[in-house]
N, C-alpha and C positions, 0 to 999 in steps of 0.2 A: 969654421961657422958657414962658410959659402958652400961647402958640398953637402951639409945637412939639409940645405933648401931645394935640392934636386930629388926628383923621383927616380928610384932606382928599378931595376928590371923586375924584381920580384914583386913590387908593388902593382906594377902595370899588369902582369900576368894575373894577379888575384882578382883585380876589377874585372877583367875579360871573363874570368871564370864564372865569378857571381852573376854577370849579366846574362851568360849563355844558360846557366841554371834556371834563372827567373823566366826566360822566353820559353824554355822546355816546359816549365810548370803550367804556363798559360796557355800554351798549345794543347797540351794533354787535356785540360779541363774544357775547352771550347765545346759546346753544344752540338749535336748533329743537326742534320737538316730536318729529321723526323721530330727530334726535340723541339725545334724551334716551331714548327707548325702547330704541335700540340699545345705549346706555350701560348702561341697566338690566339687559338681558338677558345682556350681557357679564359684568357683575358675578355675576349669578345663576349664570352658567356656571362662573365662576371658584370661586365658593363651593362648587359641586357637585363640581368636580374637588378641591378641596382636602379637602372631607370625604370623598370617595372614597379619596384617597390616604392620609388620616389613619387610616381603617379598615384599609387594607391594612398601614399602618405598625403599628397595634395587633397584628394577627395575626403580623407578621413578628418584632415584638420579643419573641415568647415562645422564639425560636430563636436560639441563638449563632452559628449558621452564617450567619445573615442581616445584612448590615451595615446600619446605621441609613439610613433611606430619606429622601429629599428629598420632601416632600409636594407640592411643586409642580411636580417634574420627572415627567412621565408616563412617560418610558423606563424609571422604576424599576419599573414593573408587569411589564416583562419580566424583570427582574433577580429580582423576587419569584417570577415563576413558573418561573425556572431553580432556584431553591432549593427551592420548595415544590411543583412540579409543578403538575398540574391543580388541586390543592386551593386554590391561589390564586385559584381562580373564586368561592369562598365569600365572599371579602372584597369582592367587586363586588357582592353581592345585599343588598337594603334589609332587614337583619335587625337587630333590637335586640340588640346584643352584650351588653347586661347585663339583658335580659329572662329570664322564666321562665314555666313553664305549672305550674299547681296540678291535681292530681288528688285526688279526696276522695270518701269514703264516710262510713258512720256511724261506723266505727271507726278510720280513718287517713286522714292528709293527706300527700301526697307532693308536693314542689316539685321540678321538673327544669328545670335552667339551660339556656339556650341555648348557652353556653360549655361545651364538653364533651359536652353531651347526656345528662348523667347525674344522678342524685338527690343534691341539696344539702341536703335538708331532710326530716325524716320525723317526724312527730307522731303519737303513739298517743292518741287522742281520750278514751278512757275510763280513763285511768290517770295517776295523779299520782305524781311522784318525790318522795322525802323530801327536805322543805327546812325549815330551823329557822323561818322568818319568814313564809314564804307557800306557797301551793299552786301547783304548776307542773306543767304536762303533761309526761309523759315524750316526750323527743325522743332518739332513737338517733343521728339525724345532724342537725347543725347547725354553723354557724361553720367550715367546712373541716376538721370531724373525719375526714371520709371523702373519698375519690377513687377513680374509676373511670376506667380508662386503657387504651387500645389502642395499642400500639407499632407504628405503621405505617412499612414500609421502602419509600421510592420507587425509582424505576427507576433513578435515580444514586446508590442506597445511602445517602440521607439519612433518619434516623429522626425520624419526625414523633409527636407526642402527641397523640392525639385529644382529651385533657381541655383543651388549649389552643386548640383550633380551634372554630370557630362552626357550630353546628347550625341547621338551619332547622325550626322546628316546625309541626305540622300536627294540629289537634285535631278530633275527631268524636265523637259519641254513636251508638252503634250498640245500639239497644234501651235497657237500663239499664246497658250497658257503656261505660265511658269509655276512648276509644283515642286515644293520642299517639304520633305519628311524628316523630322527631327525624332528619334527614338531614344529613350532612356531603357538600357536593356538590362533584364534580370536574369537572361539566360539566351540561349540561341534563338528560342521562339517565344520568349516571354518580354514584354516590352510596355512601356507607356509611349503614346505617340502624339505628337503635334503634326498637323498637317495643314500647310499654307499653300492656297491657290492665288495666284496674282493674274488678273486678265489685262489686257491691252487698255490703255487710256482710261484707267479706273481707279478710284480712291478707296474702293472696297476689297477687302482680301478675305477670302474665303478661310475660315480656321475651324479645325476638327480636333476635338481630344477624344481618343479612343484608347483601348488598352487590349491586351491579349495575354492570358494565362496568370494576371497578377494576383489571382485568388491564392495562389500557393506562396506570395511574398507578403501580400497585404492584408490587413484585418479590414474586410469589407462589410462588416456588419453596420457601419454608420457612414454618412457621406464625408467626402474629403472637401477641404476648405480650398476655394479658388481665391487668391488674393492678388488684386491688381491695386497699385499704388502709382500716382503720377504727381509731380511737383510742376506745376506750369510755368512756362517760361514767358516772360514778357516779349511781346512782338510789337506793341504799339506806340505811338508818341505820347500818348496821355494815359498815365499809370492810373489816375483817378477814373477815367473813363472805361479803359480796358478792365479793371479790377471790378466795377459796378456790373459788368455783363459777363463775367467769369463765374460759372457755378456748375453744380452737378445737376442734370436734368434726367428724368427717366420716365418710362411708360409703363404702367401696371393695370393689373385687372382689366385686360382686354380692350384698352383704348384711353384709359384716363392718363393725363400726365401732370406732373409735379416736379418740384426741385427742393434742393436742401437748402435751407435757409442760411443767408450769408452771414459770416461773423466768425467767432473763434470757437472751435470744438463742437461744430454743429453735427447732429446724426439723426438718421431717418431709418426705418426698418420696413420699406414696403415689401408687398407679397405678389405673386404672380408678375414678375418683371419682364418686360420683352426687349428693352433696350436699357443700357446705362450709358449716359454721355458726359464726359469730362469736358464741359464746354468752355472755351475761351471766348472773348469777344468776337472774332473773325475766324477761328479755326477750333477744331473740335477732334476729340479722341473718343470713339463710341465702340462699345461691345454690344453685338445684337445677338440674339439667340433665336433659334427656330422653335425650340420648346420653352416656354417661359421659365424663369428660376422661381422656384417655390417661395424663397425668401431671401432678401438680401440686406446686408447691413451696409450703410453709406455713411462716410464720414467726410466733412469738409472744415477746412482751417484756413482762416485768411492770414497770409504771410506777411503782407504790407503794412507795417506798423506806423510808418510816417511816409505818407503819400508825397511829401515835399522832396524827398531824397529819392535818388535813383535806385533801382531795384532790379535783381534778376529774375526772382519768382514772384507770383502774385498769389497762388492757392496751392494747398496741399490736399489732394483728394485720396480717398481709400474705399475700396470696395471689397467685401467678403462674401463669396457665394458659395453655399453648399452644393457639390455635386454627387449625385446618388449614384450608385451601381446598379445596373440592369443585367440580371441573370450572371452576376458576379464579376461583370466588366464596366468600363466606363464608355459611354458612347453619346458624346454631346456635339451638335453641329452648331457652329456660332461664325460670325463675320467681324472682321475689324474694319472701321472706317476712321481714316486718317485724311482730313481735308478741310475744305474752306466751310464756314458756317453760312451757306449760302442758300437761300430758300429754294430756288430752281434746281441746283445740284442735289440737294437731299431729297426734294420732293420726287425727282427722277427714279429714286431707288424703290419708292412704293412701298416703305416699310415704316412710314409715319415719322421718319426722322425730321421732317420740317417743324415738328412740334416743339423741338428744342429751342426754336427762333422766337423770342418773345413779342409776338404781334399784337397782343392784347387779347382779351377773352370777349366772347358775345359779339355784340355788333362791331366793336373796335376790330377784331380780327377778321371778320367778313369784309369790311371797308378796306382792310390793308390787302387781304387775299385776292379779292375780286374787283377792286377798283384800282387802288394805289399801285400793287406790285404789276399787273399787266400794263397800266397806263404808262408808269415810268420806265418799265422794261422796254416798251415800244419806243418811247421817246429817246431813250439813252443807246439804243441800237443804231440810231441814224445821226445823232448830234452830240456834241460833247456834254459832259455830265453837268457842269455848272449851268450852261444854258438850257439843259434839259429840266433841272430844277425850276428855273425860272418860268418855262413854258408850261411845265407840270402845275406850278401854282397859279399862274393866270388860268389854266383851265377849269381847275378846281374852283377857283373864285367866281368864274363866269357861271359855271354850273350852279353856284350858290347865290347868285345874284338875285333870283326871284325871291329867295327867302329874305335877303337883305332888304329887298324893296318892301316886302309886306311887314317886315319888322319897323323899318322907317315910317312907313304909312300910318301904321298903329300909333307910333309916337306921335305923328303929326296930329292925328284926330285927337289924341288925348290933350294935346297943348291947346288945341282949339276949345276944348270943353273946360279947361284949367279953371277960368273965370267963374263959371257956373258951379263947379265943385267946390272952389273956395267959398262960395256963397252959402253952399249947403253946410259946409263944416262951421261956418259961423253962426248959422241959423240953429243948428242942432248941437251946438258945441256941449250941452249938459247932457244929450241923450245919444251916446254913441252908437246905440242899436238902430234907432231912428235914421240917424245920419246914414248908417250904412245902407239901410233899405232905401232911402230917397236916391242915394248915390246909384245903386243898381236899377232903380227905375228910370234915371236919367241915362244911364249907359243903354239901356234896353230900348228907351224911346228914341235915342240918337242913332241907334244901330250900331253902337260901338262896343266892341269885345275888349275888355282890359287885359284879356289873356294874350289877343292876338300878337302882342309885341314879344311876349315871353316865349310863345311855343316855337317861332323861327330860330329864336336864340338857342333854345334847347336842340334842335335839330342840328344846329352847326357843331354843338359840343362834341358828339362822337367823331365828326372829321377832324376836329382840332386835336383830340386825345389821339386819335390814329396816327396822325402825322408825328407825334412824340414817341410813337412806337416804330413807325416805319424807319425814318432816317437814321436813328442809331443802329437799326438791324440791317441797313442796306449794304451788302457786301461789295456791290458795284462802285460805292464811294471810295472805297480804301485806296489810299495813296493816288487819288485822281485829283488833280490841281485845278484851280480856277482863281483868275486875277492873283491877288496876294497869298491866297490859301494854297498851300502845297499838299494839303490832304483834306479833301471834304469831309472824311469820317472822323477828322480829330480837330482841335483849336486851330484858328488862323492867327498864330501869335505874329504881332507886327513889333512888338518891344518887350524885351526881357527885363524885368524889374530886379534890382539889387536885393530886394527883400520880399517877404511873403506875407500877403493880406488874407487874414482868415476868410475861409469860404470862397473868396474871389480868387487868390493864387499868386504865382509869381511872375505873370506875363499879361499882357494886353492883347485882347482879341477885338478885331475891328467889327466884324459882322455883329456880334452882340451889341456893340455901340450902335450901329446903324438901326437893329432891330428896336432897341430901347428908344431911340429918337422917334421912330416911326409909331411905335406905341403910345408915347406920349402925345404926340399931335392928334392921333386917331381919338384918344380918350379926351382930349380938350375939345375935340370937334363934336364928340357925340355927348358930352356930359351935360353941356347946357341945355340940349333937347330933352334929355331924360329927366333933369331937374324939373323944367317947365311941364313935361308932360305927366309927372308924378308930385302933385300937391302934398305938402307936409301933412301927415295924419297925427291926430292926437294920441300920444302915448307910443308913438313910434320914433326911432332915431332920426336924427337930423340928416336926410339924405343929401342934402347939398353939401354939407360938410364932409360926409363919406366919400362923396364923389371927389370933391377936392383933394382929399388925402389919396385917394386911389390913384388919381392923375400922377402922382409922383411915386407913390409905392410901386406901382407895376413896372415902369422903366427901371427902377433900381433893382428889383428882383431879376429881371431880364438880364441886366449887367452881372449881377452876382453869380446866379446860377448857370448861365449859358457861357461863361467866360471859358469854362473847361469842356463844355459840349463840343460835338462835331460842328463844324462851321457849315455843312449843309443844312442842318437844321435851323441854324441862326438865319442863314441866307434864305430859306424857306419863310421863316416868320417875318423877315424885312420886307421881302417882295409881297408876302400876303397882306400886310398892314398897309402897304404902300396903295396895293390895288384896292383895298376896302376903302381907303380914303378917298382915292379917286371915284369909286362906285357911289359912295355917299354924298359926295360933291355934286356928282351929274344929278342924282336922284333929288337931292335938296334943292337944285338950282334950275334944273331944266325938266323934271318930271312931276315932282309934287308941287302942287299949287295950292297953298294954305286958304286962300279966298275961296276956291271951289271946295275944298273940304268944308270950309265953314257953311257955305251955301247949301251943300248936300246934307250937312247935319241938320240945319235949320229945317230943310225941306222934310227930312225923316221923322223929325218932331211933329209935323203936321199929319203924318200919317199914323195910322194905327200901330201900336207897337208889335212888333215881330213876336211871334210865338216863342216863349222860352224854352230851351233846350231842357234836358232832364237834369243835368247838373245845376243850371240856374234856378230850376224849379224846386229841386231839392233843397238847395241853399236858402231860397226864399222861404220855404216852409220852415225851416230850422230856425231862421231869424224871426219869423212870425211866433212860433213856439215860444222862443226865449223872451219875446217882447210880452206875451199873454202871461208868462209865469211871473215876469217882472211885475206887471200890474196886480196879480193876485197877492203877491208878497206885500205889496204897498197897501 
């Protein structure tokens, strides 16, 4: 048994022979150096073909009409070309499909992607967005919130989207200008081209669309559609405030300006459009054209369904613009503006872009353009913005003080005449027409114009309305603090409420409270004089009761509606009412003397009545005719 467990000599010799035979077979089948080189070249070629086919597959996968390709079957290239036409040529070029090019100056940074050839990221380097925990640069375009596309119609009537195709970039610097050319090639000398030119310290980017030789690839019998979409990011503290001033603005028909109505699914179709502005409260994305677009379709949709909740986007904007071929080619010169919605900045481009800022129509806009903007701009260039608002308000009120004086003087005269007017009301209680005639005679004899108190008040209204347009549009106030307000362009929250009050909101702002208190005392101060000056007329509402109601309604309205408004406007109203109270106090107690006014009126009565104006004469004639007709009827 022990001998059977040992290896004999014959077994060992057999194992050695078998091992030797195997080694000889392996040696004989080893490839030569030439064979190894050939195999390596073959492998490299197969990998190149596979990669090329894969790039074609990536382009083709964007189109539903193109079936899935077999990346190892070179015959599929012809299939792709039959579907995409000559634009399949781009897929064979060595372009980084995920690459991009950055254009940058001191104020703006743009990122243009090879896929689609359009701007996929825009940063405004000098401005920060509102953020609770950290500072972030304002980005108008990022994370696919914007899309720029041309719908291309091939010879075989297949629609291709330029945003899905790969452009070849070419970047050069010409002096201080950065020039980027993006070409979508249909052949060595056939292409669609986007050209971007960024100048130093400039928010405007020159943008040209042109083509060469595409009549061989495209159906050029009708215009192609340019599609521009943008979802606007929230950048400011108040969602309510920002959303209110975010809309589409445009210029059309040689200088007219308009906007797309706010709300859900709003559309407009203007003609001869010079620019389209996707305007946010303090920042805008604007497409400007050298040759007006013949017709444009604009679409706006409100994305904020609940303003009490935090949100990322405010509005969805879309523009569809037909671009016509000229002599078989595209040739359109345009510009992009990505920057602040600031009056001075936009005005400097001399393209009417400042029209997108809602300064008011007619006289209201003139007051803002020629008085408020220059005056406030001058003051804020030397002193802090909060102090500038106070001084600005003081100067405006001082300028309006002569009008305030005339208004109060008229009220004082009417107050002196009230006993006599009351007597006339009682004497001719049953004859309203006669009572009106006698009252007018009394005014004329005493040298008192009952309209003198209304006209000064009417003159002040345009300035008041202009201020309501100016302060919400004042870009200078953005993120500028004063006292407890950290941003004069937004509300000055001093306390966060654990619940939401309809209309009022979920916080308490202090400047609206101060403005409401000032309005209360101002109305309390003037209502008594107005009641004394305006005696109760038969058939007219009780003015005394109405004034008492308004004393309380006006401050409440100020509290409710201004709680979410910019604190700069509330500060202006607070200071304005304080100054008005002070001016009225001085006029009432130190300038206007009721005894002297009474004596002057009595003296006027002794004189011959002044010649009536045309309006008064006409009114007197109408009243006399009415009185005669009344007698004839009797």
